[in-house]
PyMOL CGO cylinders between C-alpha atoms (Angstrom):
from pymol import cmd
from pymol.cgo import CYLINDER

trace = [
    CYLINDER, -39.79, 14.33, -25.63, -42.70, 12.40, -27.11, 0.3, 1, 1, 1, 1, 1, 1,
    CYLINDER, -42.70, 12.40, -27.11, -43.41, 9.40, -29.31, 0.3, 1, 1, 1, 1, 1, 1,
    CYLINDER, -43.41, 9.40, -29.31, -40.66, 7.18, -30.61, 0.3, 1, 1, 1, 1, 1, 1,
    CYLINDER, -40.66, 7.18, -30.61, -37.75, 9.36, -29.43, 0.3, 1, 1, 1, 1, 1, 1,
    CYLINDER, -37.75, 9.36, -29.43, -39.14, 9.24, -25.94, 0.3, 1, 1, 1, 1, 1, 1,
    CYLINDER, -39.14, 9.24, -25.94, -39.44, 5.48, -26.01, 0.3, 1, 1, 1, 1, 1, 1,
    CYLINDER, -39.44, 5.48, -26.01, -35.94, 5.17, -27.46, 0.3, 1, 1, 1, 1, 1, 1,
    CYLINDER, -35.94, 5.17, -27.46, -34.56, 7.24, -24.62, 0.3, 1, 1, 1, 1, 1, 1,
    CYLINDER, -34.56, 7.24, -24.62, -36.20, 5.13, -21.95, 0.3, 1, 1, 1, 1, 1, 1,
    CYLINDER, -36.20, 5.13, -21.95, -35.02, 1.97, -23.72, 0.3, 1, 1, 1, 1, 1, 1,
    CYLINDER, -35.02, 1.97, -23.72, -31.51, 3.38, -23.41, 0.3, 1, 1, 1, 1, 1, 1,
    CYLINDER, -31.51, 3.38, -23.41, -32.09, 4.01, -19.66, 0.3, 1, 1, 1, 1, 1, 1,
    CYLINDER, -32.09, 4.01, -19.66, -33.33, 0.47, -19.20, 0.3, 1, 1, 1, 1, 1, 1,
    CYLINDER, -33.33, 0.47, -19.20, -30.17, -0.85, -20.98, 0.3, 1, 1, 1, 1, 1, 1,
    CYLINDER, -30.17, -0.85, -20.98, -28.00, 1.38, -18.81, 0.3, 1, 1, 1, 1, 1, 1,
    CYLINDER, -28.00, 1.38, -18.81, -29.65, 0.04, -15.67, 0.3, 1, 1, 1, 1, 1, 1,
    CYLINDER, -29.65, 0.04, -15.67, -29.08, -3.56, -16.81, 0.3, 1, 1, 1, 1, 1, 1,
    CYLINDER, -29.08, -3.56, -16.81, -25.38, -2.77, -17.40, 0.3, 1, 1, 1, 1, 1, 1,
    CYLINDER, -25.38, -2.77, -17.40, -25.05, -1.25, -13.92, 0.3, 1, 1, 1, 1, 1, 1,
    CYLINDER, -25.05, -1.25, -13.92, -26.69, -4.40, -12.49, 0.3, 1, 1, 1, 1, 1, 1,
    CYLINDER, -26.69, -4.40, -12.49, -24.32, -6.62, -14.43, 0.3, 1, 1, 1, 1, 1, 1,
    CYLINDER, -24.32, -6.62, -14.43, -21.38, -4.68, -13.18, 0.3, 1, 1, 1, 1, 1, 1,
    CYLINDER, -21.38, -4.68, -13.18, -22.68, -4.97, -9.62, 0.3, 1, 1, 1, 1, 1, 1,
    CYLINDER, -22.68, -4.97, -9.62, -22.97, -8.73, -10.03, 0.3, 1, 1, 1, 1, 1, 1,
    CYLINDER, -22.97, -8.73, -10.03, -19.36, -8.84, -11.32, 0.3, 1, 1, 1, 1, 1, 1,
    CYLINDER, -19.36, -8.84, -11.32, -18.05, -6.71, -8.49, 0.3, 1, 1, 1, 1, 1, 1,
    CYLINDER, -18.05, -6.71, -8.49, -19.86, -8.72, -5.79, 0.3, 1, 1, 1, 1, 1, 1,
    CYLINDER, -19.86, -8.72, -5.79, -18.63, -12.02, -7.37, 0.3, 1, 1, 1, 1, 1, 1,
    CYLINDER, -18.63, -12.02, -7.37, -15.06, -10.69, -7.32, 0.3, 1, 1, 1, 1, 1, 1,
    CYLINDER, -15.06, -10.69, -7.32, -15.33, -9.75, -3.64, 0.3, 1, 1, 1, 1, 1, 1,
    CYLINDER, -15.33, -9.75, -3.64, -16.75, -13.11, -2.77, 0.3, 1, 1, 1, 1, 1, 1,
    CYLINDER, -16.75, -13.11, -2.77, -14.10, -15.00, -4.68, 0.3, 1, 1, 1, 1, 1, 1,
    CYLINDER, -14.10, -15.00, -4.68, -11.37, -12.93, -3.06, 0.3, 1, 1, 1, 1, 1, 1,
    CYLINDER, -11.37, -12.93, -3.06, -12.64, -13.82, 0.37, 0.3, 1, 1, 1, 1, 1, 1,
    CYLINDER, -12.64, -13.82, 0.37, -12.86, -17.48, -0.57, 0.3, 1, 1, 1, 1, 1, 1,
    CYLINDER, -12.86, -17.48, -0.57, -9.21, -17.24, -1.69, 0.3, 1, 1, 1, 1, 1, 1,
    CYLINDER, -9.21, -17.24, -1.69, -8.32, -15.76, 1.68, 0.3, 1, 1, 1, 1, 1, 1,
    CYLINDER, -8.32, -15.76, 1.68, -10.17, -18.22, 3.86, 0.3, 1, 1, 1, 1, 1, 1,
    CYLINDER, -10.17, -18.22, 3.86, -9.22, -21.32, 1.77, 0.3, 1, 1, 1, 1, 1, 1,
    CYLINDER, -9.22, -21.32, 1.77, -5.65, -20.17, 0.87, 0.3, 1, 1, 1, 1, 1, 1,
    CYLINDER, -5.65, -20.17, 0.87, -6.62, -20.70, -2.76, 0.3, 1, 1, 1, 1, 1, 1,
    CYLINDER, -6.62, -20.70, -2.76, -4.04, -19.19, -5.15, 0.3, 1, 1, 1, 1, 1, 1,
    CYLINDER, -4.04, -19.19, -5.15, -6.07, -19.87, -8.24, 0.3, 1, 1, 1, 1, 1, 1,
    CYLINDER, -6.07, -19.87, -8.24, -9.07, -17.88, -6.96, 0.3, 1, 1, 1, 1, 1, 1,
    CYLINDER, -9.07, -17.88, -6.96, -6.88, -14.99, -5.89, 0.3, 1, 1, 1, 1, 1, 1,
    CYLINDER, -6.88, -14.99, -5.89, -5.27, -14.87, -9.38, 0.3, 1, 1, 1, 1, 1, 1,
    CYLINDER, -5.27, -14.87, -9.38, -8.70, -14.98, -11.05, 0.3, 1, 1, 1, 1, 1, 1,
    CYLINDER, -8.70, -14.98, -11.05, -9.77, -11.94, -9.09, 0.3, 1, 1, 1, 1, 1, 1,
    CYLINDER, -9.77, -11.94, -9.09, -6.70, -9.98, -9.94, 0.3, 1, 1, 1, 1, 1, 1,
    CYLINDER, -6.70, -9.98, -9.94, -6.84, -10.87, -13.65, 0.3, 1, 1, 1, 1, 1, 1,
    CYLINDER, -6.84, -10.87, -13.65, -10.62, -10.23, -13.87, 0.3, 1, 1, 1, 1, 1, 1,
    CYLINDER, -10.62, -10.23, -13.87, -10.39, -6.64, -12.56, 0.3, 1, 1, 1, 1, 1, 1,
    CYLINDER, -10.39, -6.64, -12.56, -9.86, -5.22, -16.01, 0.3, 1, 1, 1, 1, 1, 1,
    CYLINDER, -9.86, -5.22, -16.01, -13.37, -6.30, -16.98, 0.3, 1, 1, 1, 1, 1, 1,
    CYLINDER, -13.37, -6.30, -16.98, -14.84, -4.25, -14.14, 0.3, 1, 1, 1, 1, 1, 1,
    CYLINDER, -14.84, -4.25, -14.14, -12.69, -1.26, -15.05, 0.3, 1, 1, 1, 1, 1, 1,
    CYLINDER, -12.69, -1.26, -15.05, -13.90, -1.49, -18.65, 0.3, 1, 1, 1, 1, 1, 1,
    CYLINDER, -13.90, -1.49, -18.65, -17.57, -1.69, -17.53, 0.3, 1, 1, 1, 1, 1, 1,
    CYLINDER, -17.57, -1.69, -17.53, -17.19, 1.49, -15.52, 0.3, 1, 1, 1, 1, 1, 1,
    CYLINDER, -17.19, 1.49, -15.52, -15.75, 3.35, -18.54, 0.3, 1, 1, 1, 1, 1, 1,
    CYLINDER, -15.75, 3.35, -18.54, -18.52, 2.12, -20.86, 0.3, 1, 1, 1, 1, 1, 1,
    CYLINDER, -18.52, 2.12, -20.86, -21.23, 3.24, -18.38, 0.3, 1, 1, 1, 1, 1, 1,
    CYLINDER, -21.23, 3.24, -18.38, -19.58, 6.61, -17.96, 0.3, 1, 1, 1, 1, 1, 1,
    CYLINDER, -19.58, 6.61, -17.96, -19.42, 7.14, -21.73, 0.3, 1, 1, 1, 1, 1, 1,
    CYLINDER, -19.42, 7.14, -21.73, -23.06, 6.21, -22.10, 0.3, 1, 1, 1, 1, 1, 1,
    CYLINDER, -23.06, 6.21, -22.10, -24.15, 8.57, -19.34, 0.3, 1, 1, 1, 1, 1, 1,
    CYLINDER, -24.15, 8.57, -19.34, -22.20, 11.48, -20.84, 0.3, 1, 1, 1, 1, 1, 1,
    CYLINDER, -22.20, 11.48, -20.84, -23.67, 10.73, -24.30, 0.3, 1, 1, 1, 1, 1, 1,
    CYLINDER, -23.67, 10.73, -24.30, -27.24, 10.68, -22.95, 0.3, 1, 1, 1, 1, 1, 1,
    CYLINDER, -27.24, 10.68, -22.95, -26.73, 13.83, -20.90, 0.3, 1, 1, 1, 1, 1, 1,
    CYLINDER, -26.73, 13.83, -20.90, -25.41, 15.62, -24.02, 0.3, 1, 1, 1, 1, 1, 1,
    CYLINDER, -25.41, 15.62, -24.02, -28.01, 14.39, -26.57, 0.3, 1, 1, 1, 1, 1, 1,
    CYLINDER, -28.01, 14.39, -26.57, -31.13, 13.93, -24.51, 0.3, 1, 1, 1, 1, 1, 1,
    CYLINDER, -31.13, 13.93, -24.51, -30.94, 16.75, -21.93, 0.3, 1, 1, 1, 1, 1, 1,
    CYLINDER, -30.94, 16.75, -21.93, -32.87, 14.77, -19.37, 0.3, 1, 1, 1, 1, 1, 1,
    CYLINDER, -32.87, 14.77, -19.37, -34.69, 16.43, -16.42, 0.3, 1, 1, 1, 1, 1, 1,
    CYLINDER, -34.69, 16.43, -16.42, -35.95, 15.51, -12.96, 0.3, 1, 1, 1, 1, 1, 1,
    CYLINDER, -35.95, 15.51, -12.96, -35.70, 11.83, -12.03, 0.3, 1, 1, 1, 1, 1, 1,
    CYLINDER, -35.70, 11.83, -12.03, -34.16, 10.78, -15.34, 0.3, 1, 1, 1, 1, 1, 1,
    CYLINDER, -34.16, 10.78, -15.34, -31.33, 13.24, -14.79, 0.3, 1, 1, 1, 1, 1, 1,
    CYLINDER, -31.33, 13.24, -14.79, -30.85, 12.05, -11.27, 0.3, 1, 1, 1, 1, 1, 1,
    CYLINDER, -30.85, 12.05, -11.27, -30.88, 8.39, -12.41, 0.3, 1, 1, 1, 1, 1, 1,
    CYLINDER, -30.88, 8.39, -12.41, -28.07, 9.06, -14.88, 0.3, 1, 1, 1, 1, 1, 1,
    CYLINDER, -28.07, 9.06, -14.88, -25.92, 10.85, -12.33, 0.3, 1, 1, 1, 1, 1, 1,
    CYLINDER, -25.92, 10.85, -12.33, -26.57, 8.10, -9.79, 0.3, 1, 1, 1, 1, 1, 1,
    CYLINDER, -26.57, 8.10, -9.79, -25.73, 5.36, -12.37, 0.3, 1, 1, 1, 1, 1, 1,
    CYLINDER, -25.73, 5.36, -12.37, -22.32, 6.99, -13.08, 0.3, 1, 1, 1, 1, 1, 1,
    CYLINDER, -22.32, 6.99, -13.08, -21.46, 7.47, -9.43, 0.3, 1, 1, 1, 1, 1, 1,
    CYLINDER, -21.46, 7.47, -9.43, -22.59, 3.87, -8.53, 0.3, 1, 1, 1, 1, 1, 1,
    CYLINDER, -22.59, 3.87, -8.53, -20.47, 2.49, -11.42, 0.3, 1, 1, 1, 1, 1, 1,
    CYLINDER, -20.47, 2.49, -11.42, -17.48, 4.33, -9.95, 0.3, 1, 1, 1, 1, 1, 1,
    CYLINDER, -17.48, 4.33, -9.95, -18.19, 2.94, -6.46, 0.3, 1, 1, 1, 1, 1, 1,
    CYLINDER, -18.19, 2.94, -6.46, -18.44, -0.58, -7.97, 0.3, 1, 1, 1, 1, 1, 1,
    CYLINDER, -18.44, -0.58, -7.97, -15.11, -0.11, -9.68, 0.3, 1, 1, 1, 1, 1, 1,
    CYLINDER, -15.11, -0.11, -9.68, -13.64, 0.67, -6.32, 0.3, 1, 1, 1, 1, 1, 1,
    CYLINDER, -13.64, 0.67, -6.32, -15.27, -2.44, -4.84, 0.3, 1, 1, 1, 1, 1, 1,
    CYLINDER, -15.27, -2.44, -4.84, -13.43, -4.38, -7.50, 0.3, 1, 1, 1, 1, 1, 1,
    CYLINDER, -13.43, -4.38, -7.50, -10.17, -2.70, -6.47, 0.3, 1, 1, 1, 1, 1, 1,
    CYLINDER, -10.17, -2.70, -6.47, -10.76, -3.69, -2.86, 0.3, 1, 1, 1, 1, 1, 1,
    CYLINDER, -10.76, -3.69, -2.86, -11.45, -7.26, -4.00, 0.3, 1, 1, 1, 1, 1, 1,
    CYLINDER, -11.45, -7.26, -4.00, -8.01, -7.20, -5.78, 0.3, 1, 1, 1, 1, 1, 1,
    CYLINDER, -8.01, -7.20, -5.78, -6.40, -5.90, -2.60, 0.3, 1, 1, 1, 1, 1, 1,
    CYLINDER, -6.40, -5.90, -2.60, -7.92, -8.80, -0.62, 0.3, 1, 1, 1, 1, 1, 1,
    CYLINDER, -7.92, -8.80, -0.62, -6.80, -11.29, -3.23, 0.3, 1, 1, 1, 1, 1, 1,
    CYLINDER, -6.80, -11.29, -3.23, -3.28, -9.98, -3.00, 0.3, 1, 1, 1, 1, 1, 1,
    CYLINDER, -3.28, -9.98, -3.00, -3.37, -10.29, 0.77, 0.3, 1, 1, 1, 1, 1, 1,
    CYLINDER, -3.37, -10.29, 0.77, -4.57, -13.89, 0.33, 0.3, 1, 1, 1, 1, 1, 1,
    CYLINDER, -4.57, -13.89, 0.33, -1.55, -14.56, -1.82, 0.3, 1, 1, 1, 1, 1, 1,
    CYLINDER, -1.55, -14.56, -1.82, 0.75, -13.04, 0.78, 0.3, 1, 1, 1, 1, 1, 1,
    CYLINDER, 0.75, -13.04, 0.78, -0.86, -15.01, 3.65, 0.3, 1, 1, 1, 1, 1, 1,
    CYLINDER, -0.86, -15.01, 3.65, -0.56, -18.25, 1.64, 0.3, 1, 1, 1, 1, 1, 1,
    CYLINDER, -0.56, -18.25, 1.64, 3.16, -17.68, 1.34, 0.3, 1, 1, 1, 1, 1, 1,
    CYLINDER, 3.16, -17.68, 1.34, 3.59, -16.80, 5.03, 0.3, 1, 1, 1, 1, 1, 1,
    CYLINDER, 3.59, -16.80, 5.03, 1.73, -19.76, 6.47, 0.3, 1, 1, 1, 1, 1, 1,
    CYLINDER, 1.73, -19.76, 6.47, -1.81, -20.21, 7.69, 0.3, 1, 1, 1, 1, 1, 1,
    CYLINDER, -1.81, -20.21, 7.69, -3.21, -17.90, 10.24, 0.3, 1, 1, 1, 1, 1, 1,
    CYLINDER, -3.21, -17.90, 10.24, -6.68, -18.51, 11.47, 0.3, 1, 1, 1, 1, 1, 1,
    CYLINDER, -6.68, -18.51, 11.47, -8.88, -15.38, 10.86, 0.3, 1, 1, 1, 1, 1, 1,
    CYLINDER, -8.88, -15.38, 10.86, -10.37, -13.86, 13.97, 0.3, 1, 1, 1, 1, 1, 1,
    CYLINDER, -10.37, -13.86, 13.97, -14.22, -14.24, 14.19, 0.3, 1, 1, 1, 1, 1, 1,
    CYLINDER, -14.22, -14.24, 14.19, -14.54, -10.50, 13.90, 0.3, 1, 1, 1, 1, 1, 1,
    CYLINDER, -14.54, -10.50, 13.90, -12.92, -10.60, 10.48, 0.3, 1, 1, 1, 1, 1, 1,
    CYLINDER, -12.92, -10.60, 10.48, -15.40, -13.17, 9.24, 0.3, 1, 1, 1, 1, 1, 1,
    CYLINDER, -15.40, -13.17, 9.24, -18.22, -11.09, 10.65, 0.3, 1, 1, 1, 1, 1, 1,
    CYLINDER, -18.22, -11.09, 10.65, -17.02, -7.86, 9.04, 0.3, 1, 1, 1, 1, 1, 1,
    CYLINDER, -17.02, -7.86, 9.04, -16.86, -9.79, 5.77, 0.3, 1, 1, 1, 1, 1, 1,
    CYLINDER, -16.86, -9.79, 5.77, -20.48, -10.92, 6.15, 0.3, 1, 1, 1, 1, 1, 1,
    CYLINDER, -20.48, -10.92, 6.15, -21.77, -7.50, 7.12, 0.3, 1, 1, 1, 1, 1, 1,
    CYLINDER, -21.77, -7.50, 7.12, -19.98, -5.50, 4.47, 0.3, 1, 1, 1, 1, 1, 1,
    CYLINDER, -19.98, -5.50, 4.47, -21.06, -7.86, 1.70, 0.3, 1, 1, 1, 1, 1, 1,
    CYLINDER, -21.06, -7.86, 1.70, -24.66, -7.74, 2.97, 0.3, 1, 1, 1, 1, 1, 1,
    CYLINDER, -24.66, -7.74, 2.97, -24.61, -3.95, 3.05, 0.3, 1, 1, 1, 1, 1, 1,
    CYLINDER, -24.61, -3.95, 3.05, -23.38, -3.87, -0.53, 0.3, 1, 1, 1, 1, 1, 1,
    CYLINDER, -23.38, -3.87, -0.53, -26.02, -6.33, -1.70, 0.3, 1, 1, 1, 1, 1, 1,
    CYLINDER, -26.02, -6.33, -1.70, -28.79, -4.47, 0.12, 0.3, 1, 1, 1, 1, 1, 1,
    CYLINDER, -28.79, -4.47, 0.12, -27.70, -1.14, -1.26, 0.3, 1, 1, 1, 1, 1, 1,
    CYLINDER, -27.70, -1.14, -1.26, -27.78, -2.50, -4.78, 0.3, 1, 1, 1, 1, 1, 1,
    CYLINDER, -27.78, -2.50, -4.78, -31.17, -4.09, -4.18, 0.3, 1, 1, 1, 1, 1, 1,
    CYLINDER, -31.17, -4.09, -4.18, -32.42, -0.69, -3.02, 0.3, 1, 1, 1, 1, 1, 1,
    CYLINDER, -32.42, -0.69, -3.02, -31.19, 0.74, -6.24, 0.3, 1, 1, 1, 1, 1, 1,
    CYLINDER, -31.19, 0.74, -6.24, -33.03, -1.87, -8.29, 0.3, 1, 1, 1, 1, 1, 1,
    CYLINDER, -33.03, -1.87, -8.29, -36.24, -1.22, -6.41, 0.3, 1, 1, 1, 1, 1, 1,
    CYLINDER, -36.24, -1.22, -6.41, -35.89, 2.49, -5.82, 0.3, 1, 1, 1, 1, 1, 1,
    CYLINDER, -35.89, 2.49, -5.82, -36.38, 1.75, -2.10, 0.3, 1, 1, 1, 1, 1, 1,
    CYLINDER, -36.38, 1.75, -2.10, -35.28, 4.73, 0.02, 0.3, 1, 1, 1, 1, 1, 1,
    CYLINDER, -35.28, 4.73, 0.02, -36.24, 3.11, 3.31, 0.3, 1, 1, 1, 1, 1, 1,
    CYLINDER, -36.24, 3.11, 3.31, -33.91, 0.18, 2.60, 0.3, 1, 1, 1, 1, 1, 1,
    CYLINDER, -33.91, 0.18, 2.60, -31.23, 2.59, 1.44, 0.3, 1, 1, 1, 1, 1, 1,
    CYLINDER, -31.23, 2.59, 1.44, -31.44, 4.55, 4.75, 0.3, 1, 1, 1, 1, 1, 1,
    CYLINDER, -31.44, 4.55, 4.75, -31.21, 1.26, 6.67, 0.3, 1, 1, 1, 1, 1, 1,
    CYLINDER, -31.21, 1.26, 6.67, -27.93, 0.46, 4.86, 0.3, 1, 1, 1, 1, 1, 1,
    CYLINDER, -27.93, 0.46, 4.86, -26.48, 3.88, 5.90, 0.3, 1, 1, 1, 1, 1, 1,
    CYLINDER, -26.48, 3.88, 5.90, -27.38, 3.21, 9.51, 0.3, 1, 1, 1, 1, 1, 1,
    CYLINDER, -27.38, 3.21, 9.51, -25.40, -0.06, 9.57, 0.3, 1, 1, 1, 1, 1, 1,
    CYLINDER, -25.40, -0.06, 9.57, -22.06, 1.55, 8.67, 0.3, 1, 1, 1, 1, 1, 1,
    CYLINDER, -22.06, 1.55, 8.67, -21.10, 2.36, 12.21, 0.3, 1, 1, 1, 1, 1, 1,
    CYLINDER, -21.10, 2.36, 12.21, -21.31, -1.34, 13.26, 0.3, 1, 1, 1, 1, 1, 1,
    CYLINDER, -21.31, -1.34, 13.26, -18.86, -2.28, 10.50, 0.3, 1, 1, 1, 1, 1, 1,
    CYLINDER, -18.86, -2.28, 10.50, -16.49, 0.54, 11.65, 0.3, 1, 1, 1, 1, 1, 1,
    CYLINDER, -16.49, 0.54, 11.65, -16.66, -0.88, 15.18, 0.3, 1, 1, 1, 1, 1, 1,
    CYLINDER, -16.66, -0.88, 15.18, -15.86, -4.36, 13.91, 0.3, 1, 1, 1, 1, 1, 1,
    CYLINDER, -15.86, -4.36, 13.91, -12.80, -3.04, 12.03, 0.3, 1, 1, 1, 1, 1, 1,
    CYLINDER, -12.80, -3.04, 12.03, -11.51, -1.42, 15.23, 0.3, 1, 1, 1, 1, 1, 1,
    CYLINDER, -11.51, -1.42, 15.23, -12.02, -4.76, 17.11, 0.3, 1, 1, 1, 1, 1, 1,
    CYLINDER, -12.02, -4.76, 17.11, -10.06, -6.65, 14.41, 0.3, 1, 1, 1, 1, 1, 1,
    CYLINDER, -10.06, -6.65, 14.41, -7.26, -4.18, 14.68, 0.3, 1, 1, 1, 1, 1, 1,
    CYLINDER, -7.26, -4.18, 14.68, -7.07, -4.45, 18.52, 0.3, 1, 1, 1, 1, 1, 1,
    CYLINDER, -7.07, -4.45, 18.52, -7.28, -8.29, 18.45, 0.3, 1, 1, 1, 1, 1, 1,
    CYLINDER, -7.28, -8.29, 18.45, -4.61, -8.70, 15.76, 0.3, 1, 1, 1, 1, 1, 1,
    CYLINDER, -4.61, -8.70, 15.76, -2.41, -6.20, 17.43, 0.3, 1, 1, 1, 1, 1, 1,
    CYLINDER, -2.41, -6.20, 17.43, -2.57, -8.14, 20.68, 0.3, 1, 1, 1, 1, 1, 1,
    CYLINDER, -2.57, -8.14, 20.68, -1.58, -11.35, 18.76, 0.3, 1, 1, 1, 1, 1, 1,
    CYLINDER, -1.58, -11.35, 18.76, 1.39, -9.57, 17.15, 0.3, 1, 1, 1, 1, 1, 1,
    CYLINDER, 1.39, -9.57, 17.15, 2.61, -8.27, 20.51, 0.3, 1, 1, 1, 1, 1, 1,
    CYLINDER, 2.61, -8.27, 20.51, 2.40, -11.70, 22.04, 0.3, 1, 1, 1, 1, 1, 1,
    CYLINDER, 2.40, -11.70, 22.04, 4.09, -13.45, 19.12, 0.3, 1, 1, 1, 1, 1, 1,
    CYLINDER, 4.09, -13.45, 19.12, 6.28, -11.27, 16.81, 0.3, 1, 1, 1, 1, 1, 1,
    CYLINDER, 6.28, -11.27, 16.81, 6.32, -14.13, 14.28, 0.3, 1, 1, 1, 1, 1, 1,
    CYLINDER, 6.32, -14.13, 14.28, 2.69, -13.23, 13.44, 0.3, 1, 1, 1, 1, 1, 1,
    CYLINDER, 2.69, -13.23, 13.44, 3.47, -9.62, 12.55, 0.3, 1, 1, 1, 1, 1, 1,
    CYLINDER, 3.47, -9.62, 12.55, 3.58, -10.05, 8.78, 0.3, 1, 1, 1, 1, 1, 1,
    CYLINDER, 3.58, -10.05, 8.78, 0.41, -12.13, 8.65, 0.3, 1, 1, 1, 1, 1, 1,
    CYLINDER, 0.41, -12.13, 8.65, -1.26, -9.82, 11.13, 0.3, 1, 1, 1, 1, 1, 1,
    CYLINDER, -1.26, -9.82, 11.13, -0.60, -6.77, 8.97, 0.3, 1, 1, 1, 1, 1, 1,
    CYLINDER, -0.60, -6.77, 8.97, -2.28, -8.52, 6.02, 0.3, 1, 1, 1, 1, 1, 1,
    CYLINDER, -2.28, -8.52, 6.02, -5.31, -9.36, 8.17, 0.3, 1, 1, 1, 1, 1, 1,
    CYLINDER, -5.31, -9.36, 8.17, -5.68, -5.76, 9.23, 0.3, 1, 1, 1, 1, 1, 1,
    CYLINDER, -5.68, -5.76, 9.23, -5.40, -4.75, 5.55, 0.3, 1, 1, 1, 1, 1, 1,
    CYLINDER, -5.40, -4.75, 5.55, -8.14, -7.11, 4.67, 0.3, 1, 1, 1, 1, 1, 1,
    CYLINDER, -8.14, -7.11, 4.67, -10.37, -5.76, 7.44, 0.3, 1, 1, 1, 1, 1, 1,
    CYLINDER, -10.37, -5.76, 7.44, -9.66, -2.17, 6.22, 0.3, 1, 1, 1, 1, 1, 1,
    CYLINDER, -9.66, -2.17, 6.22, -10.64, -3.07, 2.66, 0.3, 1, 1, 1, 1, 1, 1,
    CYLINDER, -10.64, -3.07, 2.66, -13.89, -4.62, 3.91, 0.3, 1, 1, 1, 1, 1, 1,
    CYLINDER, -13.89, -4.62, 3.91, -14.62, -1.51, 5.95, 0.3, 1, 1, 1, 1, 1, 1,
    CYLINDER, -14.62, -1.51, 5.95, -14.13, 0.51, 2.81, 0.3, 1, 1, 1, 1, 1, 1,
    CYLINDER, -14.13, 0.51, 2.81, -16.57, -1.76, 0.94, 0.3, 1, 1, 1, 1, 1, 1,
    CYLINDER, -16.57, -1.76, 0.94, -19.12, -0.88, 3.61, 0.3, 1, 1, 1, 1, 1, 1,
    CYLINDER, -19.12, -0.88, 3.61, -18.38, 2.83, 3.01, 0.3, 1, 1, 1, 1, 1, 1,
    CYLINDER, -18.38, 2.83, 3.01, -18.98, 2.35, -0.69, 0.3, 1, 1, 1, 1, 1, 1,
    CYLINDER, -18.98, 2.35, -0.69, -22.26, 0.55, 0.02, 0.3, 1, 1, 1, 1, 1, 1,
    CYLINDER, -22.26, 0.55, 0.02, -23.29, 3.58, 2.10, 0.3, 1, 1, 1, 1, 1, 1,
    CYLINDER, -23.29, 3.58, 2.10, -22.38, 5.88, -0.82, 0.3, 1, 1, 1, 1, 1, 1,
    CYLINDER, -22.38, 5.88, -0.82, -24.60, 3.79, -3.14, 0.3, 1, 1, 1, 1, 1, 1,
    CYLINDER, -24.60, 3.79, -3.14, -27.46, 3.93, -0.62, 0.3, 1, 1, 1, 1, 1, 1,
    CYLINDER, -27.46, 3.93, -0.62, -27.14, 7.72, -0.35, 0.3, 1, 1, 1, 1, 1, 1,
    CYLINDER, -27.14, 7.72, -0.35, -27.26, 7.94, -4.13, 0.3, 1, 1, 1, 1, 1, 1,
    CYLINDER, -27.26, 7.94, -4.13, -30.51, 5.89, -4.15, 0.3, 1, 1, 1, 1, 1, 1,
    CYLINDER, -30.51, 5.89, -4.15, -32.17, 8.43, -1.84, 0.3, 1, 1, 1, 1, 1, 1,
    CYLINDER, -32.17, 8.43, -1.84, -31.00, 11.27, -4.06, 0.3, 1, 1, 1, 1, 1, 1,
    CYLINDER, -31.00, 11.27, -4.06, -32.15, 9.48, -7.21, 0.3, 1, 1, 1, 1, 1, 1,
    CYLINDER, -32.15, 9.48, -7.21, -35.64, 8.88, -5.83, 0.3, 1, 1, 1, 1, 1, 1,
    CYLINDER, -35.64, 8.88, -5.83, -36.31, 11.89, -3.65, 0.3, 1, 1, 1, 1, 1, 1,
    CYLINDER, -36.31, 11.89, -3.65, -33.94, 14.54, -5.11, 0.3, 1, 1, 1, 1, 1, 1,
    CYLINDER, -33.94, 14.54, -5.11, -32.57, 15.00, -1.61, 0.3, 1, 1, 1, 1, 1, 1,
    CYLINDER, -32.57, 15.00, -1.61, -28.95, 14.57, -0.55, 0.3, 1, 1, 1, 1, 1, 1,
    CYLINDER, -28.95, 14.57, -0.55, -28.43, 12.80, 2.79, 0.3, 1, 1, 1, 1, 1, 1,
    CYLINDER, -28.43, 12.80, 2.79, -24.68, 12.61, 2.44, 0.3, 1, 1, 1, 1, 1, 1,
    CYLINDER, -24.68, 12.61, 2.44, -23.00, 13.44, 5.76, 0.3, 1, 1, 1, 1, 1, 1,
    CYLINDER, -23.00, 13.44, 5.76, -26.45, 13.33, 7.37, 0.3, 1, 1, 1, 1, 1, 1,
    CYLINDER, -26.45, 13.33, 7.37, -27.12, 9.62, 7.61, 0.3, 1, 1, 1, 1, 1, 1,
    CYLINDER, -27.12, 9.62, 7.61, -27.02, 9.63, 11.41, 0.3, 1, 1, 1, 1, 1, 1,
    CYLINDER, -27.02, 9.63, 11.41, -29.47, 12.50, 11.60, 0.3, 1, 1, 1, 1, 1, 1,
    CYLINDER, -29.47, 12.50, 11.60, -31.74, 10.62, 9.20, 0.3, 1, 1, 1, 1, 1, 1,
    CYLINDER, -31.74, 10.62, 9.20, -31.64, 7.66, 11.59, 0.3, 1, 1, 1, 1, 1, 1,
]
cmd.load_cgo(trace, "trace")
């Protein structure tokens, strides 16, 4: 490619990147609102997350269509090709983040109906860490920062450990007081959804490394560390 067609193609790549970033902002906002709904027992926020999920779904489809069109018409090579495949995969991961936000919002609705249950500190911490991993992975994508991306991958084990702690603590509460079983199950589901968000953040970070270096570190994050 050369001249105007080349510039046009890279304008399209810039526009695609902006759309991925907008989708990432929407997915992160949905996750944050769902957690606010959970902690504050706010039915309106929970409903807003559930109703807003269609917008995130539509954004993923639009990004996928754009990537397929550019692959077919421009036949990109090297880093441009890797960027396009990474953009499509990241959009899919962000759509799944939106789904997990919906799941948390639905748990918030259930917990509101079943009475207040104070979240264990570990649940608050897994919320903080998983959201930070997601934000850091997306920042690594923006900057093409493979060092930051690898750091995100190395943090996944800590979130997994927190999820196991939440499960053990909530299970103990349920055994001590069977009246907390329904609420406890919802809390474990929330923790599981947050653990999955951290997994998706790891996926995005791995895609950043592939995009920049052309090297797959999937299934090898620990060895990388």
